N, C-alpha and C positions, 0 to 999 in steps of 0.2 A: 504494500500500500504506500503510495507516494506521500512524502511529508507535505503539509499544507503551507508551502513557502514560495510559490511562484507569484510574482507581483505583476499585475496588469498596468496599463497606462493611467488608470484612474487612481492607482495606489492601493487597490483592493488586493488582499492576499488570498490566493486560490489554492484549492487542494490538488494542484498539479504543478510540477516543476517544469518550466519551459526549457527549451534548448538554451542553456544559460551562458552568457558571456561575462556577467558581473555578479558580484556578491553585494548584498545590501545589509544595513544595520540601522535599527531604530531603538536599540536597547533590548532588554530581556522582555519579550512579550508572550512567552510560552510558560506553561505550568510544568509540574513534575512528570506529567504524562505526555509531554511534548505536544500539547494542544495550544493553538493560538488563542489567547484569552483577552487580548487588547490590541488596539491598532498601532499604538506607539507608546514608548516610555520616555524618550528623550526627543528634543526638538531638532537636534543635529542629525538629520537623516543623511547617511552617506552611502556612496557607491565605492566598492573596493575591488581589487584584483582577486580573482579566484585563488591564486597562489601567490604568496609573498614571503620571501626569506625562509622558505621551507616550513613555515608554521603549519601545523596540522589543523585541518578544518573538520576532522571526523573524530568521534561520532558527533553528529549535528545536534543542536538544541539541547545542550547540557544544562543542568540546574546551575544557577548562578552565573551563567554566561549569556551573552547577547544572542538573539534569535537570528540565524542565518536566513536571509531572503535572497531570491535569485531573479535576475532580469534577462530577458531575451537579448537586449542590447542597451547601449547608453541612452538612446532616444527614449526607450521605455522607462529607464530609471529616472531621467530628467522629468519626463511627463508625470511620473508618480510623485515627484517632489524631492528626489534625492540628488545631492550634489557630490562632486568628487571628494574622496577622502584626502585629508592633508598629510597622511602618513604614507600609505602605499601608492598613492597617485599624486605625488607632490607636484609634478610639472602641470598636470591637468588642473589641480587645485589652484595653483597660483594663477594660471591663465583664466580659469573660470571666475575666481574672485575679482581679479583686476577688471575683466571685461564686464562682469555683473555690476560692480560699483560704478564704473564709468557710464555704462548704458542706462543705469537707473538713477543717475544724478546724485550719487553719494560721494563723499570725500574718500580718498584712497586709503586713509588711515582707519576707516571704520572696521571694527572687529568682526570676525566671522560669526560670533554669537548674534550680532545684529542682522547679518545676512540670514542666518537660520531663523531668526524671529520673523522676518518678512516672509520667508518661504513657508513657515508654519501658518501664518495668517492666510497666505494664498491657498494652501492646501485645504483650509477650513472654509474658504469662500468659493471653492471650485464650482464652475457652472454659472457664474454670475454674468452680468452684462458689462458694459463699458469696455475695459481693457481685455476682458475674456473673449471678445468677439473681434476678429481681424479680417481684413480683406484677403481673400484667397490668393490673389496675385502678389501679396506683400510678404508671404511667409518664407522664412529661410529654411533650407534643408535640415531635417532632423526634428522638426516640430510635429507633434501629434495633436490631431483635432478630432472632434466628434462629427461624423457624417453618416447619415442614414442609420442613426441609432447605435453606431459602433465606432471604436477608435480606429483612426487611419493615420498613417505617416505621410507627411509631405516630403518627398525625396529630392525636391528641386525642380521636378518637371511634371510630377503626377502624384495623386494620392494612391496609397496601397493599404488595404485593410490589414490591421494587426491581428495575429493569432499567436498562441504560445510557442509556436515552432517556426514562425516566419511571416512574411508579408505576401498578400495576394496580388492579383494582376492590377495593371494600371487603370486608374480612373483619371482621365485627362482634365485639364483646367477648364476646357470648354463645357464639360459635363457637370461642373460644380456651381453652386450658388455663389453670388459675389462675396458673401461674408460667411465665415465659419466659426464655430464655437471651439475655443482652445481647450485642450486638456493639459498640455504643457503650461505651467504657470507663466503669466505674462512677463514677470521680471526675468525669467529664464529665457523666454523667447527673445527678449531684448538683448540678453547676453549673446545668444546665438547669432542674432542679427548683427551684433557688433564684431563677430568673428570667432566665437568659440566653436571649435571643430567637434562635432558630435559623431561618435562611433555608431554606425548603423549595421544591422544584420545583413549578411551578403544578399539575402532575398530582396532587400530594399531597392536594389538597382539591377538585379539579375534580369 
């Protein structure tokens, strides 16, 4: 029976592990029976390498340890509200923080805790209006939106429906409404627009 630790673009934790490229951490959110009992424990939701310095990741979901979550790709993780880890993904962390601060009008000396506070607020207001709705032709590659009731990735030239194992066939821009509902938090979209390079599953462009 698979562990309930696959995360979809809305941030929901499912009872299926996707074809995982990244590990996620929201603190310890499981009980002694390895059941998910809460959505999060800490506001610093991060995305980590699957393997780092030979540290053992098994067995998973141990008492007193953080709950291991898994993502299809970084586009999924960012959409779910996770940012790069400052330890195992230092280069991406520095790039993301710098671009996020500049793109969202903050001073460069703002601490990462303040970034996490903003991301936490966005996760709790998902699906709103205003910044959560963007013109389809303005989206940068790597952003996930809701279309036809399901999450879809914008790969730079078309939308592709998200699944736990990869992305579906192209839906061209001419087939889309002029404006789309974001799943990727608006502040993260701004950072991607400013130049943050998002890792996408191979099926995103295949």
